[in-house]
N, C-alpha and C positions, 0 to 999 in steps of 0.2 A: 351813643346809647339812646335808645328809644325812651320817650316820656309819655305817661298815661295819667289822666286825671279824671276824677269823678265830677260830674256836673248835673245841673237840673236844666231841662229844656224850658225856655221861657216862651219862645215863639217859633212857629214853623211855617214855612212857605213851600208849597209843592211846585217844583220847577217842571218835572216830567213824572211819568209813572214810575220811574226808577231812580229819581233824584229829588231830595229835599234840601232846602237851606234852613238851618236852625240857628237860633240864638241861644247860647249856653251861658248859664250863670254858675261860676265856680265858687268854691268855699270862701275865697277871699273877697267875694262880692263883685268881681270883675265879670263883665258880660262880653262875650266874643262870638263871632260867627263860626259856624261849622257846616260841614257837608255830610249828608246822610245818603249813602248808597243803598237805597231800599231793596234793591235786588239781592244784596248780600246780607244786610243786617235787619231788614224789615223796616217799616215806617216808625216814626216816633210822633208823640203828641206833646203838647204843652203840659208840663208837670211831671213828665217821665224823668227818672233818674238814669243817667247813662255814663258809660266809660268812653272817654275820647282819647284818641292818639293825638298828642299835642306837639310832637317832635318837630315838624317842619316849621311851625310858627315860632317855637322857642329857638330854633336855629336861625331864624330870620331868612328863610329861603324865599326867593322871589318866584321860583318855579315849584308848583305844588305846595305852596305855603299856606295850607289850610289845616284847621282841626278836622279830624274825621271821627265820626261816631263809630265806635268799635262794637259796643254791645248795649242793648237796652235792658237795664236792670229791672225794669217794671214788667218784663216778660220772662216767664219761666221756660217756655219752649218755643222754638222757631223751626218750622219745617218747610222747605221750599225745593222739593225734588224736581229735577229737570227731565227725568226719564232717560238720561244718558249715563254713561259710566266712565267718561274721560274726566279727569280732575284737572282744574286749573288752580294756580297757586299751590301746587302740590307740596305736601309735607310742611305746611304752615298752618297756623290756627284759622286761617281764612280760606282753606281749600274748599272747593265746591265742585259739584258734578255738573256736566253739561253734555249735550248731544253734539257730537262732532260731525261736521258736514262731510268729512271723509267717510263716515259710516253710511251716509245717504248715497254716496257714490257707489258703495257696495262692491260686489264682485265684478262689476263691469270694468273696474280699474284695480283689480286685485294683484296683477302681475306687473313687473317693471315695464314690459313692452306695451302694456295697455295704455300707458300715458305718453308714448312717443309722439311728439308733435302735438300734445294736448291743447296748446294755446292757439294752434292753427294760424299763426302769424299775426295775432292781434297785438297792438302796442301796449306796453306796460310802462307807465310813468313812475319812475323811482325817485323819490325825494329824500331829503335829510332833515327837514324841519316841518312841523305840522302847519305852520303859517304859509307853506307853499301850496297847500291843498286848495284853498279858495280860488286863487288866481288860475291855477291849472284847470280846475273844474269849470269855472266861468268861461275860460277861453275855449275849452273843448266843446262845451255845449253851444257856445256862440257859433263856432265853426261847423259843428255837426249836431244840430238840435235834436235829431232823432237817434243819435248814437247812444247806446247803453253803456254808461260809465259806472263801474263798480269800485267802491273804495275798500281797500284792505288796510286795516290798522294793525300794525305790528306791536310787539311788546317792548320796543326800544325805549319808551318813555312811560307816560301815564298808562295804566292798564285798563281802567273802565272807559269805554267809548262815551258813556253818558256825560263825562266831564266836558266834552268838546261842544261848545256852543256853535262852532263852525260846522261840524258835521250835522248838527240838528238843523241849522239854517239851510245848508245845502240839500239835505234830504227832504225837508219840508217844502222846499221851493223847486224841487224837480231837477236839481243839478246833479244829484247822485241817484242812481236807480236801485242800488242795494249796498249793504255794508257787510263786511266780514271782519271779525277779529281773530287774530291768529297768535299762536304761542300762548303766553299767559295773559294777553290782553283779552277782554271779555265784554259782552254786552251788544255785539253786533247782531244783525238779523240772522247771521250764520256764524258758527264758531268753528275754527280750524285748529288742528294740532300744530301745524307749521306753515311756513310761507309757501312751500310746494303744494300742499293740499289746498291752501287758500287760493292759489292761482288757478289750479285745475278746477276748483269749485266755482270760481268767478266766471270761467268760461262755460263749463258744462252744466252747472246748476243755475247760475244767475243770468246766463246768456250774454255775458259781457262782450262788447265790441271794443272796449278799452278798459284798462284797469289803472287806478292810481294807488300806489303803495307808499304810505308814509306813516311814521310813528305818530302817537297821540301828542297832546300838548305837553310841553316841557322837554328838556334835553339835558344831557350830561356831558360835560367836557372838562378836560384836565390841562389843556394847553399843549399836550404832547401830540406827536404826529398821528397816532392811531387811537389814543385814549379818549374817544368821544362816541356817543351813541349813534351818530350819523354814519359811522362806518358800515352799519347794516345796509346802507344804500347799495354797497357793492354786492352783498349777498342777494339782494333783490334782482340786480342786473344779471348776475350769474344764473340765478334760478330761472329767470325769464327766458334767457337764451337756451338753457338746457331743456325747457319744456316747449320750445318751438315758438316763442313769442319775440316781439321786437322791443328790446329795452330802450327806453328814452330817459336819460339821466339828467335831472335838473341841476345845473351848476349853481352853487351858492355865490351870489355876487352882491356885494354891499360896498358903499362908500361912506356911510355915516357911522360905521363902527370905529371907535377910537383905537382899537387894537390893530396893529400893522398886519398881523397874520390873517385878518379878515378883510383887509382893504382890497377892493377889486375882486379877483377870484380868490375865495377863501382857501386857506390851506387845508380845510376839511375836504373840499372838492378835489384838490390835488391828491390827497391821500387816498380817497375813494377810487378815483379814476386811474391813478398810477400804480398803487400798491394793492388795492382791494379787488378790482375787477380782473377777471381772467378772460373776458371776451370783449368784443368790439360793441359799443353802444352808440346810439345817436345822442349827441350832446347839443341841444339847441341853445344858441346864445342870442340874446336880444340885440337888435340894432341900437347902437349907442353912438354918440358923437365925440369928436375931439380926444382929449386926454383920457377920458374914461374908456373909450373903445381901444385906444392904443395900449393902455395898461392891461386890460383883460386879455386881449389877443396876444400880447407879449408874454403874459403869464402862461397862457395856454400853450404857446409854442415852446417856451423855455422848459416847461414841465414835460414836454413830449406828448401832451394830450391830443394835439392836432394830428399826430402820427398814429397814436394808439386807438383813437376813436373817430367817429364820423361827426365832426363838428360843423354845425350849420348855423348860418346867421338868419334870424327870423325877425321880421317886423312885428313886434308885440306891443307897441305903444297903446293900441286900442284896449288892451286889458285894463289899463288905468281908468279908462272911461267906464268899462264894465263894472269895475269895483266901486267907483263913485256912485253909479246909478243902481246898484243891486240892493241897497238898503242895509248893508252889513259893513262894519268898519274894522278891517283887520290891522294887525300890527306885527312887526317882527322885532323882537327884543325891545318892545315899547315904542318903536318908530313906525310912522305911518307910511302909506304909499307915496305921499308927497315928499317925505324925507328920504325914502329908500326906493325910488321908482325902479331901479335896475333889478332889485331883488324880486319884486312882484312881476316885472316884465319877463324875467328869466323863467319863472314858474309858468307864466302865461304862454311863453314860447313853447314850453313842453306840451301844454294842452293843445296848442295849435298844431304842433308837430304830430301829436298822437291822432288828432282828427284827420290829418293828411295821410298818416301812415295807415290808418284804418281803411283808406281808399287805395292802398298799395302804392303809396308814394315811393 
C-alpha cells in the first residue's frame, strides 16, 4: 500500500532545471531528503507545505528509495502545457501531456510500408541494466568519435530521465548526441509512444548512426526465469531487426554477485537470448582469461546461445581505463569496475561492436 505524508520544506538545492533536492521536516520532527521533479509538480521553496510519497523509503527499497514530492500545498494552481496531446502515466493522478516525436515524423511515415528498413542497417545496442550505458557509450565514442550515438530510455524501470546522473554526465560531455524517452518514461529531448517509434525517430529525426536502448536506473526482479524487467531487452532486439537495424545484445556477466544464478553469464541473459528473442543478434563477449572465460563460454554453449546468435569475442579491457579516466564513477549493484570488470567490459564490448558495425563490419 502506498504511503503519503505532509511535510514542510526546510532546504532546497536545484540539481537541474527539472530536478530539485529538498530536505523535508515531518510532523514528528524528523528531517529527511526528498526529490522534486519540477517538470511534473513545479518547483518548491523553503517554507512550502507539501505532500510527499514516502512509500519506497518506508519499504526500505534500495532502488528508487526516495521520498518524492507529490504536490505543493502552497500553490493553488499549476499549469505546464506541452502543446502535445499524448498522455504519459495515463489514467493516474500524475498523467501529463507531451508532444510525441512520432507526430513530428508525420505523414511521411503514416503507412506500415513507409518504415520498411527505416533503421538502414545502423547498430542498436540493447542492454538490460542502466549501468551498462556508461561503458557502452564511452567505448563507442572512443572507437568512433564522430559517430552520432542516441540514447533511448525505456519505461522498464525509473520513468523520469532526470533521475539519471549517468545520462546527464554522458550528455554534458558529448558521449550522447541526443536522448529519447519512450513508453511512459519521460523527460528526454524527444518523447516517443513506444520503442518502434523511438527507434525510427532516433534515425530519422536525430540522425543516429548508432542507438543505445536501456531502461533507466533501478530494476525489478523476482528470481524467476522471466519475471524481471530486463526481459525488455528481447523486445528491443526484435524491434531493431524488424525495422532494418543490427541488434547488438549486451550479455550480463558478473562474478561478484553472491547469487549463483548471476555468476558468469546471468540467467537473465539466458532467458532473453533463448526465450525472448525471435531473431539473430550480435552478442559481444569480452576477452577473459582462465576459469572465468571457460565458465562463460560453457554457459553460452550449453544454453544454445552460440548457435542461436552471432557470439563474438571482443577485446574490451581498454574500457576500464576509459571509465577510470572519464571523471565519473559507475557501479553495478553497488560494485565498482574494479570489483566487476567483466560486467563493464561486456557493455564496452557492445559499444566497440556497434562502432564497427556502423562501418558495415
